[in-house]
C-alpha positions, -999 to +999 in steps of 0.1 A: +186-201+008+160-205-018+168-171-035+132-161-027+142-124-020+149-121-058+184-107-049+214-128-040+230-099-021+198-095+000+200-133+007+234-127+022+257-136-007+287-114-016+311-113-045+348-113-041+356-126-076+367-107-106+340-120-130+304-110-135+279-116-106+254-144-105+218-137-117+186-143-098+161-156-123+125-168-123+125-186-157+138-219-144+136-228-107+131-259-087+108-245-061+094-211-051+098-183-076+136-178-081+169-196-086+205-185-090+220-186-125+255-182-139+259-152-161+279-153-194+312-165-179+345-148-188+376-169-193+401-163-166+377-144-144+361-159-112+323-157-108+314-168-073+286-159-048+299-166-013+278-172+017+294-168+052+279-190+079+305-184+107+330-156+115+359-181+121+370-212+102+354-243+118+363-279+115+327-291+112+314-316+104+293-296+079+268-311+056+261-289+025+233-292+000+226-275-033+204-284-062+220-281-096+204-278-131+227-278-161+212-261-191+244-262-213+277-277-205+310-259-201+336-262-228+362-274-203+363-283-166+352-256-143+347-252-105+311-246-095+311-250-057+336-245-029+340-245+009+365-220+020+384-204+049+378-167+058+395-141+037+415-147+015+390-176+010+414-205+005+394-235-009+393-266+012+367-286-008+353-282-043+329-296-068+340-293-104+318-297-135+335-315-164+328-308-201+310-341-204+286-334-176+302-354-148+309-340-114+341-345-093+350-338-056+384-325-047+401-312-016+405-278-033+440-287-043+456-317-061+436-346-046+407-359-066+384-377-042+360-392-068+339-386-099+303-391-108+284-405-138+274-380-164+245-359-155+216-351-179+209-315-188+177-297-178+173-319-148+175-309-111+200-330-090+204-328-052+241-325-045+254-332-009+289-326+004+303-336+038+333-317+052+347-331+084+381-320+098+375-332+133+395-364+130+433-364+132+453-354+102+454-383+077+419-394+087+399-363+078+368-367+056+353-354+023+323-371+008+298-362-020+264-375-030+240-371-059+203-376-049+214-393-017+237-418-034+274-413-027+298-409-056+330-398-039+345-405-005+378-403+014+384-408+051+422-404+048+427-367+041+446-339+057+426-308+052+445-276+056+420-258+079+384-255+087+358-236+066+337-205+072+318-200+040+307-217+008+305-204-028+285-213-059+292-201-094+314-209-124+351-206-131+355-201-094+393-206-096+396-185-128+394-213-153+401-203-189+367-213-204+336-193-211+309-218-219+279-232-202+249-222-181+236-237-149+214-229-120+214-234-082+184-236-059+173-247-024+208-244-008+213-255+028+239-264+054+237-285+086+261-292+114+260-321+138+248-301+169+213-304+184+184-328+179+174-319+143+191-317+110+224-333+121+234-350+089+229-344+052+200-321+044+176-344+025+151-334+000+138-299+006+119-271-012+122-235+000+096-208-001+090-175+018+058-165+035+056-127+038+036-103+060+001-096+046-019-082+075-016-067+110-012-092+138-016-090+176+008-060+182+017-031+160+042-008+178+067+013+160+066+037+130+069+035+093+089+052+066+073+066+046+050+077+073+014+065+076+021+031+060+011-003+075+038-024+089+031-053+066+031-031+034+066-018+041+080-052+051+068-075+023+084-062-009+104-085-031+132-077-035+137-056-003+139-019-011+160-012+020+161+025+028+130+033+006+106+018+031+111+003+065+096-001+100+114+014+130+112+002+166+114+034+186+106+026+222+121-001+245+100-033+244+081-023+213+065-054+198+055-060+162+034-091+152+022-097+116+001-123+099+017-139+068+008-153+034-014-184+032+004-215+020-020-216-009+000-187-024+030-211-027+032-247-039+028-261-004-001-287-002-020-296+030-004-331+030+032-319+025+058-324+052+072-292+068+109-297+077+115-264+094+106-227+096+131-199+099+119-164+108+142-139+092+147-102+087+168-075+069+179-047+092+202-017+098+206+007+128+195+043+125+228+055+138+260+041+154+255+022+186+241-012+196+205-021+194+191-053+210+161-072+197+147-106+191+126-122+164+094-140+175+068-162+160+036-181+171+013-205+153-019-187+162-032-154+174-026-151+212-006-183+211+026-194+227+055-172+215+088-187+203+116-162+207+149-163+188+184-157+201+192-120+208+205-097+182+231-073+196+236-053+164+260-024+160+261-017+122+247+016+110+256+014+073+247-014+049+215-034+053+221-069+065+201-101+065+201-121+098+234-105+108+258-123+132+282-094+126+290-072+097+298-100+072+283-131+086+248-146+086+232-164+116+197-179+118+184-165+150+150-182+151+143-217+137+114-241+145+111-278+139+079-282+160+048-262+168+055-238+197+019-241+209+016-279+211+051-293+205+037-313+176+047-314+140+045-283+118+018-284+092+005-262+064-026-253+084-004-241+113+016-220+089-016-204+077-025-191+111+010-181+121+023-147+131+059-134+129+074-104+145+101-087+165+105-073+201+131-047+209+147-044+244+171-016+235+163+009+208+192+032+212+197+034+183+165+025+166+166-008+145+151-003+111+136-034+095+130-034+057+119-070+053+105-098+075+095-133+064+092-169+073+114-192+053+097-226+050+115-258+039+091-285+030+090-319+013+063-326-013+040-356-007+043-386-029+019-388-058-012-408-055-006-444-068-015-447-104-022-474-130-044-494-107-051-529-120-056-555-132-089-549-151-106-578-132-100-560-100-110-525-112-139-528-136-166-543-115-160-579-128-171-610-109-147-639-102-146-670-081-111-660-068-112-654-031-076-641-031-075-616-059-044-595-065-039-558-072-013-538-090-004-501-089+025-477-095+041-456-067+061-425-074+075-394-057+089-361-069+122-370-052+137-400-071+158-409-040+127-413-017+114-447-008+077-452-004+052-476+013+016-483+004-016-486+025-043-506+008-079-509+021-105-533+008-141-528+019-176-540+013-187-504+017-180-475-006-175-454+026-149-478+038-167-481+071-165-519+070-130-530+061-121-565+050-084-556+048-063-527+059-026-534+052+005-512+052+037-523+036+073-516+045+092-489+026+099-499-010+116-486-041+094-465-063+077-482-092+054-511-099+039-527-067+014-555-060-007-568-032-025-602-030-052-609-005-039-633+021-002-626+014+023-630+042+026-600+065+064-597+057+077-564+070+043-548+068+014-546+091-022-559+089-045-535+109-075-555+096-071-589+079-045-616+082-021-638+062-038-666+043-071-647+044-098-652+018-126-629+008-163-639+013-188-637-016-199-601-023-191-568-039-158-550-030-143-515-032-105-508-028-082-478-025-045-473-020-022-444-008+015-438-006+037-426+023+074-416+017+104-421+040+099-386+055+063-394+065+045-373+038+014-390+025-005-389-008-042-389-011-060-422-018-063-435-054-097-453-056-103-481-080-131-478-106-137-442-096-154-453-063-179-477-079-178-515-072-143-526-081-148-563-082-170-591-069-164-625-055-189-653-062-181-689-053-217-702-049-232-721-078-268-714-087-294-739-075-328-752-088-343-772-116-363-768-148-395-787-145-406-784-182-392-808-208-398-782-235-365-763-239-371-744-271-367-746-308-337-751-331-336-736-366-309-736-392-295-703-379-303-702-342-311-719-309-339-704-289-340-713-252-371-706-232-369-704-194-400-722-182-423-705-158-420-735-136-382-732-132-368-725-097-333-712-104-318-689-077-285-671-075-273-651-045-241-637-058-232-623-092-267-629-106-252-649-134-259-685-142-253-709-171-276-725-196-262-756-212-276-771-244-271-808-253-278-828-284-289-856-261-283-866-225-245-869-229-234-847-258-230-809-253-233-786-283 
């Protein structure tokens, strides 16, 4: 959940606690348009937004993720995240926030698994938690990470039961403090089943792409009448009974175009982790309707169909309902349904989403339909290209110059590799070197012509290589550990970056008259009979001597 419906209840959260409910805010968020914020906490009252992901407690393993931004610290230790059984929601794992800004992982009871360093305020941190009750008692597992680095771990626990939901908030167990304010964003949960997302969710940003135009099929009716399907299904937050689309005939199909990625922060080079097609629905009357979500990456393209909804709730609008209280993602994509290749921003731009109903007795009413997209931002283009002798058009006799630059990524836990190209052409049609490094820590990086291949790869060029005389251009780009790439950073704004000149000028000066010397200057005349030539830099040296052996 990225809280992009601008309503935590519409996202599927519910509130069993005695304290005030969480707030969906747009003022501070990590991605998209909204995040979930603690209200003014009440001492002794529990504020917790619960999200149920299964209808029975399960042993896992489950890998949880949430991003945390602390604006102000609590006045005393408070519980901010839990993994719980079904009602009465017994806690089996928890993250607590201390008054100094450190986090701690517990088993929900008396066992402290470990504590973190102090977190800075006004900074987003990726928190990961592993819950695994599948080993035997005494060998069960709880672990926690910050930005991919583990700070707490135990493989010797006896966890009381499996879990079915998780919660975020403050004073979740009714702590007697009322201070602090913090926010959550980009929440996720993985299990170990399938071929994708079977461990900790890594970095991810969540946005929604909503219907914005008619697609290939428009069957059904609107409330209010006479409205387009996309206009009644794209409101934020969902208005539920005020406007919706009804599927009224068996095998009705609705397809809709969706927002362009340009309306969000997704860039063309960003890596798309997954796409979930989702809906908010209720039945017109009691009974069971049967329908499926569907999506395709282009008009008339191959349709991916989600698991079947057999839904029998006629009161209370639900988001992706498994049953009355539980959420289930019915349609999730990791690859393009048309080609089987990776998902990209351009494919999202041409996508359509929709629904097909096989049993409309009763009619399913849909109030909102969207694609949830989780993506990873590309690394930033390398910066601080240097040194000056390699970036300002200077000439040198060095045939193995070196280059420096800074690599960075929006996720501090990511590693990055660089690709550097050196060319005699500004179009890079003629490459002298094309080298890609292994993954490295972010920060200052360098490359020297002719360096050992190491763990990298020369596509063009070799170890111990030297450059021939001439003018050169160079550029460098970054790729992170998830495969997202930056654009190229080009030295000297695309002009000649440096030159190599190892050839001395040749020729003689035939005249014996060199010039004149005064008390304030030496004037050197180049005789018309001189035959000096220079094929490289165009620079050559005049030397002045007092006599045949002494240089001025």
